[in-house]
N, C-alpha and C positions, 0 to 999 in steps of 0.2 A: 192420629187417626181416626178417619171417619167412620162412624159407623152405622152402618143400612138399617139394621133393626135390633132389636131386643128381643129375647126371647126367654118369659120364665116356664119352668119343665116340672109339669107335677108329676110327683110319684103315685101314679096312678093312669090304668089304661082308661080311655072314652069308651062311651059305648053304655048299653042296658047292663052289661057282662063289667064291666070295670066299675063302674055304680056299685051296682050291688056287692062285689068284693068289697072296694071301698067302705061301702058302710059296714059290712062284718066286721072287717080287720079294725074299724073306727070304735064300734061300740063294743064288741065282744071280746076284743084284744088291745084293745087300746092304743092301735099304731092312727097313727097321723099321717098329712102332710101340712107342713107347715106353712107351705106359699095356697095350698086349699082355704086355710084360716085365715089366710090374709083376704084373699080374693074373694072367698065365699062367706054368707051366714050361714047359718042351718037350710035355708032354703032358696037360694039366691045369690046373685054377685052381689056386691056390695056397694052402693051407688058413689061410697068416697073413694073406691080403685076406679071405678068407671071414671070420676073428675081428677082423678091423678094420672090416669093414662092420657087425658085430653088435654093436661098441662104439660105434659111432659116433652112436648118438641122433638119426639122422636118414637118411631112406632116400637110398640109394646105389644105384643100377642103372648098369649099363653096355651100351652100345648101339651097331651096327655104323651105320656108313654110313646103309645101303638099309635101316634102321629107326627112324630119323629122321621125326616128324612135320614136317608144311611149316614150323613157326614155331620150331620148333630147329631144322630142317636151314638155312632162311635166317640165323637167327643165328649157327649155326656156320661157314657159308661152308667157306671155305679152312681154317679155322685148327683142323680135325681133326689130329692130337688133344688134345685138353682134357679139362678137369674145368666144367662148369658149373651154377650152380645156377639153379633157377626160384623164383623170390621174387616175389611181388603181380604174380599173367599178365605178368613181366617173366622175361627172361634175363639173367644176370650170369655172366662169363668168372671164374672161380675160378684155374685153374691152367691155363697155356699149353702149347704143343708144346713151347717152350724149357724150360720149368719141368719138365714130365717128362721129357725126355732129360739134365737135369743132373741127376735121382735115380738112374740109373745100375740100373733094375731094382730098387731098394728099397720095398720095402713098408711098413717102417716108417717111412723117412724120408717115405712120399709120406702116410699119414696122420699125420703131424708137420705139415707143410706145409699138408695138408688142412686141419685145426686152427688153426691160424697163420691163415690166411687168412679162417675163418669167427668167429675172434675180433670182437667188437662186434656179429653175431647174436643173435638169439633161440634161436636153436639150438645154442651150445654149452657 
């Protein structure tokens, strides 16, 4: 199964309103996005994340809910936050919300899990 790209999907919207809403939900309601905790420190994207993406060998992007195209949005549905693979004009769920939550914000563990899930593809 040749993978064209990987897409991490945040459970938040992009833009000032989306970021403001996320901060309110995070700090006042105790809600969070496990993928956000992996990719970002409280102030910016983690250097370890960028290094892991660069070493992966397959394109990996992250998108917010309001940045998803219709096909991807339909596939993700209510499963955000997650990581999906685009393969042969189809989407495959690689890492679920529960998987991401169990990683406890660890960038290294994320990439270990991602590589495990990619075993058997032509992209490892």
